[in-house]
C-alpha positions as CSV (number, residue, x, y, z in Angstrom):
1,M,-38.4,-20.5,-15.0
2,E,-37.4,-20.2,-18.8
3,K,-33.7,-21.2,-19.7
4,V,-32.0,-18.8,-22.0
5,M,-29.2,-20.0,-24.2
6,I,-26.5,-17.4,-25.9
7,Y,-24.4,-18.3,-28.6
8,T,-21.1,-16.2,-29.1
9,T,-18.4,-17.1,-31.2
10,A,-14.5,-16.7,-30.4
11,D,-14.4,-13.8,-32.0
12,E,-17.2,-11.9,-30.4
13,I,-15.7,-13.0,-27.3
14,A,-12.3,-11.5,-28.4
15,A,-13.9,-8.4,-29.5
16,G,-15.8,-8.1,-26.3
17,L,-12.6,-8.2,-24.3
18,K,-10.5,-6.0,-26.3
19,K,-13.3,-3.5,-25.7
20,F,-13.4,-4.0,-21.9
21,L,-9.9,-3.9,-21.8
22,K,-9.4,-0.6,-23.8
23,E,-12.0,1.0,-21.5
24,H,-9.8,0.2,-18.4
25,E,-6.7,0.5,-19.5
26,H,-6.4,4.1,-17.7
27,Q,-7.5,2.8,-14.3
28,K,-4.3,1.2,-13.1
29,P,-4.3,0.1,-9.5
30,E,-1.6,2.6,-7.7
31,P,1.5,0.5,-6.9
32,E,1.7,-0.7,-3.4
33,F,5.1,0.9,-2.6
34,T,3.6,4.7,-3.1
35,K,1.0,4.2,-0.4
36,E,1.4,6.9,2.1
37,R,-0.3,5.4,4.8
38,L,1.2,2.5,6.6
39,N,-0.2,0.2,9.4
40,R,2.2,-1.2,11.9
41,N,3.5,-4.2,10.0
42,E,4.2,-2.4,7.0
43,A,6.1,0.7,8.5
44,A,8.2,-1.9,10.8
45,K,9.0,-3.6,7.7
46,L,9.9,-0.2,6.0
47,A,12.0,0.6,8.9
48,G,13.8,-2.9,8.7
49,V,13.2,-3.8,12.3
50,S,10.7,-6.3,14.3
51,L,7.5,-5.3,15.8
52,P,8.7,-5.0,19.3
53,T,11.7,-2.7,18.1
54,F,9.3,-0.7,16.3
55,A,7.0,-0.3,19.0
56,K,9.7,1.3,21.4
57,M,11.2,3.4,18.5
58,V,7.3,4.6,18.6
59,K,7.3,5.0,22.2
60,A,10.5,7.0,22.3
61,L,8.7,9.3,19.8
62,L,11.3,8.6,16.7
63,F,8.4,7.5,14.5
64,P,5.1,9.8,14.8
65,E,2.1,7.9,15.3
66,H,-1.5,9.1,13.8
67,G,-5.1,8.1,14.4
68,F,-6.7,7.2,17.8
69,G,-8.0,3.9,19.3
70,R,-7.0,0.9,17.6
71,K,-6.9,2.4,14.1
72,K,-3.1,3.6,14.1
73,F,-1.5,4.5,11.2
74,Y,1.9,5.8,10.4
75,L,3.1,8.2,7.1
76,K,5.8,6.4,5.0
77,S,7.3,10.3,4.6
78,E,7.9,10.8,8.0
79,I,9.3,7.0,8.5
80,I,11.9,7.6,5.7
81,S,12.8,11.2,6.9
82,A,13.1,9.8,10.5
83,L,15.5,7.0,9.5
84,K,17.3,9.7,7.5
85,N,17.7,11.7,10.4
86,V,19.1,8.6,12.5
87,A,21.7,8.0,10.1
88,D,23.0,11.6,9.6
89,Q,23.3,11.9,13.5
90,K,25.5,8.4,13.3
91,E,27.7,10.3,10.8
92,K,28.5,13.1,13.2
């Protein structure tokens, strides 16, 4: 096996990094808080309740559950609207 050595200067490395960053600057990751599908832990945290309490709320049909089998998920918009409905009912 032959060894290959590549010699570069700091300016060449800096230019390569700038080129890479310029090409990938439009590919920003989606912020975590805009994610629509939530797992059970994330949904309970959003609702501000413990996991057992969240499970009781799901069983009482307060929060709709999607998916099947072990792959259940909850929609952030549905959790927020359910919490708003509960808050509105308490005000009345």
